[in-house]
C-alpha positions as CSV (number, residue, x, y, z in Angstrom):
1,M,0.0,0.0,0.0
2,V,1.3,3.5,-1.0
3,V,1.3,6.1,1.8
4,L,1.6,9.7,0.7
5,S,3.9,12.0,2.8
6,N,2.2,15.2,1.9
7,P,-1.1,14.8,0.0
8,P,-2.6,17.9,-1.8
9,T,-5.3,19.7,0.1
10,T,-6.2,22.7,-2.0
11,P,-6.6,23.3,-5.8
12,E,-3.6,25.6,-5.8
13,E,-1.4,22.7,-4.5
14,Q,-2.7,20.3,-7.1
15,Y,0.1,20.8,-9.6
16,P,3.0,22.4,-7.7
17,L,6.7,21.8,-8.4
18,K,7.6,18.5,-6.9
19,N,10.2,18.3,-4.2
20,A,12.5,15.3,-3.7
21,R,10.1,13.6,-1.2
22,Q,7.1,13.9,-3.5
23,Q,9.1,12.5,-6.4
24,L,10.1,9.5,-4.3
25,D,6.4,8.9,-3.5
26,I,5.6,9.0,-7.2
27,I,8.3,6.5,-8.1
28,N,7.2,4.1,-5.3
29,A,3.5,4.4,-6.5
30,Y,4.5,3.6,-10.0
31,R,6.6,0.6,-9.0
32,E,3.7,-0.9,-7.1
33,L,0.9,-0.1,-9.6
34,G,2.8,-0.3,-12.8
35,S,0.7,2.4,-14.5
36,Y,1.3,6.1,-15.0
37,R,-2.4,7.0,-14.7
38,A,-2.9,4.9,-11.5
39,A,0.1,6.4,-9.9
40,A,-1.0,9.8,-10.8
41,Q,-4.4,9.3,-9.2
42,V,-2.8,8.0,-6.0
43,C,-0.3,10.9,-5.8
44,G,-2.7,13.6,-6.9
45,T,-0.9,14.6,-10.1
46,T,-1.0,14.0,-13.8
47,D,0.2,11.0,-15.7
48,K,2.6,13.1,-17.7
49,T,4.3,14.3,-14.5
50,V,4.6,10.7,-13.3
51,K,6.1,9.7,-16.7
52,R,8.7,12.6,-16.5
53,V,9.7,11.7,-12.9
54,V,10.1,8.0,-13.7
55,E,12.1,8.6,-16.9
56,R,14.3,11.1,-15.1
57,Q,15.0,8.5,-12.3
58,E,15.7,5.8,-14.9
59,A,18.2,8.1,-16.7
60,G,20.1,8.7,-13.5
61,A,19.3,12.4,-13.3
62,P,19.1,14.0,-9.8
63,L,15.7,14.4,-8.2
64,T,16.1,18.2,-7.7
65,R,16.3,20.3,-10.8
66,R,19.2,22.7,-11.4
67,P,17.8,26.2,-11.3
68,R,18.0,28.0,-14.5
69,A,20.6,30.8,-14.6
70,L,18.8,34.1,-14.6
71,R,20.4,37.2,-16.0
72,R,20.0,40.4,-13.9
73,N,20.0,43.9,-15.3
74,T,22.6,44.8,-12.7
75,D,25.2,42.3,-14.0
76,E,26.7,44.9,-16.3
77,V,27.5,47.3,-13.5
78,V,28.8,44.8,-10.9
79,A,32.4,45.9,-11.6
80,V,31.5,49.5,-11.1
81,I,29.8,48.7,-7.8
82,E,32.7,46.6,-6.5
83,G,35.2,49.3,-7.3
84,K,33.2,52.0,-5.5
85,V,32.5,49.8,-2.5
86,K,36.2,49.0,-2.2
87,A,37.3,52.6,-2.7
88,T,35.0,53.9,0.0
89,D,35.6,51.2,2.5
90,G,32.1,49.9,2.1
91,K,30.5,53.3,3.1
92,I,29.0,54.3,-0.2
93,T,25.2,54.0,-0.7
94,A,23.2,52.9,-3.7
95,K,21.8,56.5,-4.0
96,R,25.3,57.8,-4.5
97,L,26.1,55.0,-6.9
98,L,23.1,55.5,-9.1
99,P,24.6,58.3,-11.3
100,A,27.8,56.2,-11.9
101,A,25.7,53.1,-12.7
102,L,23.5,55.1,-15.2
103,A,26.6,56.4,-16.9
104,A,27.9,52.8,-17.2
105,G,24.7,51.8,-19.0
106,Y,22.5,50.6,-16.2
107,Q,18.8,50.7,-17.2
108,G,17.1,49.0,-14.2
109,S,15.3,50.4,-11.2
110,A,16.8,51.9,-8.1
111,R,15.4,49.0,-6.1
112,N,17.4,46.4,-8.1
113,L,20.5,48.6,-7.7
114,R,20.0,48.7,-3.9
115,R,19.9,44.9,-3.8
116,A,23.0,44.6,-5.9
117,V,24.9,47.1,-3.7
118,A,23.8,45.3,-0.6
119,Q,25.0,41.9,-2.0
120,V,28.4,43.4,-3.0
121,K,28.8,45.0,0.4
122,A,28.1,41.7,2.2
123,G,30.7,40.0,0.1
124,W,33.2,42.8,0.7
125,R,32.7,42.6,4.5
126,R,33.5,38.8,4.4
127,E,36.7,39.4,2.4
128,R,37.7,42.7,4.1
129,R,41.2,43.1,5.7
130,S,41.3,41.7,9.3
131,Y,43.1,43.7,12.0
132,R,45.3,42.1,14.5
133,P,45.0,43.5,18.0
134,W,48.0,45.4,19.3
135,V,49.9,43.6,22.1
136,P,51.9,46.2,24.0
137,A,55.2,45.4,25.7
138,C,56.1,46.4,29.2
139,G,58.0,49.7,29.3
140,Q,57.9,50.3,25.6
141,H,55.2,52.7,24.4
142,L,53.8,56.0,25.6
143,V,51.0,57.2,23.4
144,I,50.3,61.0,23.3
145,D,47.8,63.2,21.4
146,W,45.9,66.5,21.6
147,G,42.2,67.0,21.9
148,E,39.8,69.9,21.7
149,T,37.5,70.9,24.5
150,V,35.0,73.7,25.2
151,G,36.1,77.1,26.4
152,G,39.1,77.4,24.1
153,L,41.3,75.0,26.1
154,R,43.3,72.1,24.6
155,M,43.6,68.7,26.2
156,F,47.0,66.9,26.2
157,C,46.6,63.2,26.8
158,A,49.2,60.5,27.4
159,V,48.9,56.8,28.4
160,L,51.3,54.0,29.0
161,A,50.2,51.2,26.6
162,W,51.0,48.3,29.0
163,S,50.0,49.6,32.4
164,R,47.2,51.9,31.1
165,Y,48.5,54.7,33.3
166,R,46.9,58.0,32.1
167,F,48.1,61.5,32.2
168,V,45.9,64.5,31.2
169,R,46.7,68.2,31.3
170,F,45.2,71.3,29.7
171,A,46.9,74.2,27.8
172,S,45.9,77.3,25.9
173,D,47.7,76.2,22.7
174,Q,49.3,73.3,20.9
175,T,52.7,74.7,20.1
176,R,55.8,72.6,20.1
177,A,57.2,74.2,23.2
178,T,53.9,73.5,25.1
179,T,53.9,69.9,23.9
180,L,57.5,69.2,25.0
181,R,56.9,70.9,28.3
182,L,53.8,68.7,29.1
183,L,55.7,65.6,27.8
184,A,58.5,66.4,30.3
185,E,55.9,66.9,33.0
186,C,54.5,63.5,32.1
187,F,57.9,61.9,32.5
188,E,58.3,63.5,35.9
189,E,55.0,62.0,37.0
190,L,55.9,58.6,35.7
191,G,59.3,58.7,37.3
192,A,60.9,57.1,34.2
193,V,61.1,57.4,30.4
194,P,59.6,54.8,28.0
195,A,61.5,53.4,25.1
196,V,59.1,54.8,22.4
197,V,56.8,57.8,22.3
198,L,54.0,57.2,19.8
199,A,52.3,60.4,18.6
200,D,49.7,61.4,16.1
201,R,51.1,63.3,13.1
202,M,51.1,66.5,15.0
203,A,52.2,69.5,12.9
204,C,54.2,70.9,15.9
205,L,56.4,67.8,16.1
206,K,57.0,67.0,12.5
207,N,59.2,68.7,10.0
208,G,57.6,67.2,6.9
209,V,56.5,63.9,5.3
210,V,58.6,62.2,2.6
211,A,57.3,59.1,0.9
212,N,54.8,58.7,3.8
213,V,57.7,58.8,6.2
214,V,57.3,61.4,8.9
215,V,60.4,63.6,9.5
216,P,60.5,64.8,13.1
217,H,61.3,68.4,13.9
218,P,64.9,69.0,15.0
219,D,63.8,70.4,18.4
220,Y,61.8,67.2,19.0
221,V,64.8,65.1,18.0
222,R,67.0,67.0,20.5
223,F,64.4,66.6,23.2
224,A,64.1,62.9,22.5
225,A,67.9,62.4,22.5
226,H,68.1,64.3,25.8
227,F,65.5,62.1,27.5
228,G,66.6,59.0,25.8
229,F,63.5,57.8,23.9
230,K,62.7,57.1,20.3
231,P,60.1,59.4,18.6
232,D,57.6,57.6,16.5
233,F,54.5,58.6,14.6
234,C,51.4,56.6,13.7
235,E,50.5,55.7,10.1
236,A,47.8,57.8,8.4
237,A,44.3,56.1,8.3
238,D,45.7,53.0,10.0
239,P,43.6,51.4,12.8
240,E,46.5,49.5,14.3
241,S,48.5,52.6,15.2
242,K,46.2,55.7,14.8
243,G,43.2,53.9,16.4
244,V,45.2,53.5,19.6
245,V,45.9,57.3,19.7
246,E,42.4,58.4,18.9
247,N,40.8,56.1,21.4
248,L,42.9,57.6,24.2
249,V,41.5,61.1,23.5
250,G,38.0,59.8,23.1
251,Y,38.1,58.0,26.5
252,A,39.6,61.1,28.3
253,K,37.0,63.4,26.8
254,S,34.1,61.1,27.6
255,D,35.2,60.2,31.1
256,L,36.6,63.5,32.4
257,A,33.7,65.7,33.4
258,V,34.2,69.0,31.6
259,P,31.8,71.8,32.5
260,A,29.8,73.4,29.7
261,E,31.8,76.6,29.9
262,G,35.1,74.7,30.0
263,W,36.1,76.3,33.4
264,G,35.8,79.7,31.7
265,G,39.2,79.3,30.1
266,R,41.0,79.1,33.5
267,L,43.9,76.8,33.2
268,P,44.6,76.3,37.0
269,D,41.0,75.1,37.6
270,A,41.2,72.8,34.5
271,N,44.5,71.3,35.5
272,R,43.4,70.7,39.1
273,A,40.4,68.8,37.8
274,A,42.7,66.8,35.5
275,I,45.0,65.9,38.4
276,V,42.1,64.7,40.5
277,W,40.7,62.7,37.6
278,G,44.1,61.1,37.0
279,L,44.3,60.0,40.7
280,E,40.9,58.5,40.4
281,V,41.2,56.5,37.2
282,N,44.8,55.4,37.9
283,G,43.8,54.1,41.4
284,R,40.9,51.9,40.4
285,V,40.8,48.6,38.5
286,H,41.0,48.9,34.8
287,S,38.4,46.8,33.0
288,E,40.7,45.8,30.1
289,I,43.7,44.6,32.2
290,A,41.8,43.7,35.4
291,A,44.5,45.5,37.4
292,I,45.2,48.9,39.0
293,P,47.3,51.1,36.6
294,A,49.2,52.7,39.5
295,D,50.3,49.2,40.7
296,R,51.2,48.1,37.2
297,L,53.3,51.3,36.8
298,E,55.5,50.2,39.6
299,Q,56.3,47.0,37.7
300,E,56.7,48.8,34.4
301,R,59.0,51.5,35.8
302,T,61.7,48.8,36.4
303,L,62.0,48.3,32.6
304,M,61.8,52.0,31.6
305,G,64.8,54.4,31.2
306,Q,65.9,56.7,33.9
307,L,65.2,60.4,33.9
308,P,68.2,62.6,32.8
309,S,69.9,64.6,35.5
310,L,69.4,67.8,33.6
311,R,65.8,68.4,32.8
312,P,63.3,71.3,32.9
313,A,62.3,72.0,36.5
314,Q,58.6,71.7,37.4
315,G,59.0,74.0,40.4
316,G,61.5,76.8,41.2
317,E,65.1,75.9,41.5
318,Q,67.9,77.8,43.1
319,R,70.6,79.0,40.6
320,K,73.7,81.2,41.1
321,V,74.3,84.0,38.5
322,D,77.7,83.5,36.9
323,R,80.2,86.0,35.7
324,L,78.6,86.1,32.3
325,Q,75.4,87.4,34.0
326,T,73.5,84.2,33.1
327,V,71.8,81.3,34.9
328,R,71.6,77.8,33.7
329,L,68.4,75.7,33.5
330,S,68.2,72.4,31.7
331,S,71.4,73.2,29.8
332,A,70.0,76.5,28.6
333,R,71.2,80.0,29.6
334,Y,69.2,83.1,30.5
335,S,70.7,86.6,31.0
336,L,70.2,88.9,34.0
337,P,71.4,92.5,34.8
338,Q,75.0,92.9,36.0
339,S,73.9,93.7,39.6
340,W,72.9,90.1,40.1
341,V,76.3,88.5,39.4
342,G,77.2,86.1,42.2
343,K,73.7,86.1,43.8
344,W,71.3,83.2,44.1
345,V,68.0,83.4,42.3
346,E,65.0,81.1,41.9
347,V,64.3,79.9,38.3
348,A,60.9,78.3,37.4
349,V,59.2,77.2,34.2
350,A,55.7,78.6,33.6
351,G,54.2,77.5,30.3
352,E,56.4,78.8,27.5
353,E,58.4,81.2,29.8
354,V,61.1,81.0,32.3
355,I,60.5,83.2,35.4
356,I,63.5,84.3,37.4
357,S,62.7,85.7,40.9
358,H,64.4,86.5,44.2
359,D,62.6,86.4,47.6
360,G,59.3,86.1,45.9
361,R,59.9,89.1,43.6
362,E,60.0,88.6,39.9
363,I,63.2,89.8,38.2
364,E,63.1,88.8,34.6
365,R,61.1,86.6,32.1
366,H,62.6,84.7,29.2
367,P,61.1,82.4,26.6
368,L,61.8,78.8,27.3
369,M,64.9,77.7,25.3
370,A,66.0,74.2,24.2
371,P,69.1,72.6,25.7
372,G,72.2,74.3,24.5
373,E,70.5,77.6,23.5
374,I,70.8,81.0,25.2
375,S,68.3,83.9,25.7
376,I,70.0,87.3,26.0
377,K,68.4,90.7,26.4
378,D,70.4,93.6,25.1
379,E,69.6,95.9,28.0
380,H,71.5,93.5,30.3
381,Y,74.7,94.3,28.5
382,P,75.1,98.1,28.1
383,G,77.3,99.5,25.4
384,A,77.8,98.7,21.8
385,T,78.1,95.1,20.8
386,R,81.6,94.3,19.8
387,R,82.6,91.7,17.3
388,P,85.7,89.6,18.1
389,L,88.6,90.6,15.8
390,R,91.8,88.9,15.1
391,A,94.7,91.2,16.0
392,I,97.0,92.2,13.1
393,R,100.6,91.2,13.6
394,V,103.1,92.5,10.9
395,Q,105.9,90.3,9.9
396,T,107.5,92.0,6.9
397,G,108.7,95.5,6.2
398,T,106.0,96.0,3.5
399,E,103.2,95.0,6.0
400,R,104.7,97.4,8.6
401,A,104.8,100.3,6.2
402,F,101.3,99.7,5.0
403,I,99.7,99.3,8.5
404,A,101.5,102.5,9.5
405,L,99.1,104.4,7.2
406,G,96.5,104.1,9.9
407,P,93.0,102.6,10.5
408,V,92.0,103.2,6.8
409,A,94.8,100.9,5.7
410,E,93.8,98.3,8.3
411,A,90.2,98.4,7.0
412,F,91.4,98.1,3.4
413,L,93.5,95.0,4.4
414,R,90.7,93.2,6.2
415,S,88.2,93.8,3.3
416,A,90.8,92.7,0.7
417,A,91.5,89.5,2.6
418,A,87.8,88.8,3.0
419,A,87.2,89.3,-0.7
420,G,89.9,86.7,-1.5
421,T,92.3,89.1,-3.3
422,S,95.1,87.2,-5.0
423,R,98.7,88.3,-4.6
424,L,97.7,90.6,-1.8
425,A,101.2,91.0,-0.4
426,A,102.5,92.2,-3.8
427,E,99.6,94.6,-4.2
428,L,100.3,96.1,-0.8
429,A,103.9,96.7,-1.8
430,D,102.8,98.6,-4.9
431,I,100.3,100.7,-3.0
432,V,103.0,101.7,-0.4
433,T,105.1,103.1,-3.3
434,L,102.2,105.4,-4.3
435,E,102.7,107.5,-1.2
436,M,105.9,109.0,-2.6
437,S,104.2,110.2,-5.7
438,W,100.7,111.3,-4.5
439,G,101.2,112.0,-0.8
440,R,99.7,110.3,2.3
441,D,96.4,112.3,2.4
442,N,95.6,111.5,-1.2
443,L,96.5,107.9,-0.8
444,L,94.4,107.5,2.3
445,A,91.4,109.1,0.5
446,A,92.0,106.7,-2.4
447,L,92.2,103.7,-0.1
448,E,89.0,104.7,1.6
449,R,87.2,105.0,-1.7
450,A,88.7,101.7,-2.9
451,T,87.4,100.0,0.3
452,R,84.0,101.5,-0.3
453,F,83.7,100.2,-3.9
454,R,85.6,97.0,-3.2
455,R,88.6,97.7,-5.6
456,F,91.6,96.1,-4.0
457,K,94.2,96.0,-6.8
458,A,97.1,98.5,-6.9
459,E,96.0,99.5,-10.4
460,D,92.5,100.4,-9.1
461,V,94.1,102.6,-6.4
462,R,96.3,104.3,-9.0
463,S,93.2,104.9,-11.2
464,I,91.4,106.5,-8.3
465,L,94.4,108.8,-7.6
466,E,94.6,109.8,-11.3
467,A,90.8,110.6,-11.4
468,G,91.1,112.9,-8.4
469,P,88.2,115.1,-7.6
470,A,86.6,114.2,-11.0
471,A,85.6,110.8,-9.7
472,P,81.9,110.5,-9.1
473,N,80.6,110.2,-5.6
474,P,77.1,108.6,-5.6
475,A,75.0,109.4,-2.6
476,P,71.8,107.9,-1.3
477,A,68.5,109.7,-2.2
478,G,67.6,112.5,0.1
479,A,64.3,113.5,1.6
480,T,61.3,114.3,-0.5
481,L,61.3,117.9,-1.8
482,D,58.3,119.8,-0.4
483,L,57.3,122.6,-2.7
484,G,54.6,125.2,-1.9
485,L,52.4,124.8,-5.0
486,P,49.2,126.7,-5.3
487,Q,46.0,124.9,-4.4
488,A,43.4,124.5,-7.1
489,Q,39.8,124.9,-6.3
490,V,38.0,121.5,-6.1
491,R,34.2,121.2,-6.6
492,P,32.3,118.3,-5.0
493,L,30.6,115.7,-7.1
494,S,27.2,116.9,-6.0
495,A,27.8,120.1,-8.1
496,Y,27.6,117.9,-11.2
497,A,24.2,116.4,-10.4
498,L,21.4,116.8,-12.9
499,E,19.3,118.7,-10.4
500,A,22.1,121.3,-9.8
501,I,22.7,121.8,-13.6
502,S,19.0,122.3,-14.3
């Protein structure tokens, strides 16, 4: 007896497409009854269907039919869609793709295009580049970046990648001096120096980009060499390096409670709040590492570099004014008036300035200089600035006779030597002989004119002597000549109006 697995119940289901189970029922019914018509009546189908199913089974064909390949009107623009999706990192929409598809010959509807774009995006996501998580090493990386806040203040953020110890300060600008000062303050708080400082591509720390390689600024290189770390920059649009930097600023801005007015632009209040926030977050368990960052810092500090002995002071330091009227701070010099020579003063760093005071009274202010540089104010050294000159020491009779002509001859000699005059000793010997023919006064006037016009040969001096008073003496232009010209009467434009003429 034949038992149907799924007998038809409605007229609509009388002649549906047969699935594999129904085809097996048809084959079993035919084998028991031996008639196409009888099997069709039992299975609720037609005898032609029974015949096709049986012949297909005898020919060894599969029970399920291979679906017919359908051609879609979006097949012609699949290459365009794939290119746009890849170029935009999967962010482009079908609405933005429609003009490009129409230009490529697409004639279908916007709905079909949306389906094709969704299908290409799904395939692109499966084949998209996978990103390996960054595994930080102990004592290696300190990540720094700047962020914007309300009230015109800038937020400087730094975090140790392994211990997750965070450092946040506020400043009024993002200059190179401010960045290096806050980075030095961060090292002071950490008590050590990491091996690498990873920064975003800050304009204040880079000197240019060549072949996608960032060239650090010379001041930053000197600062890094002084503290003993390697400056490094993240790759542009690279989640492995740039994502670490950007997430730091995002976390600090979201977790640190910033008032709506941004502390009214008051840096002391903002930095006090940042210090309190740092003590709070560094003293509690971090969800990512399941440890307290302050405790992990103690372990990481053993693998970090030591702070240099010469570094910018965070508070005031006592310094003695030397005989050059300067004080030293972090290998830089700052000048003071002569009356302070031999006295002790207090030197402190405040932002981008160095404040020098004595017994709480401010003496001078200087811009913060890099190690090895010097800041000098002219009023601290009265008198004209003197250039160091090499003394003239005569060795021959010709030199002695020429220098005996006076300062004019000495100026001529120095200018001729600086100009690289060839056979200068022979030229001086010829010039000395001209005194016997023309006299000393005329020779000195000729030497002064030759020095002025940079003519250092003996023939040039002889030509000047022969020209005598007839030689031209060009002089700079004088003041504007003010002539008392008569004033012409001027009529206003209103006198030429049509109403005035009529």
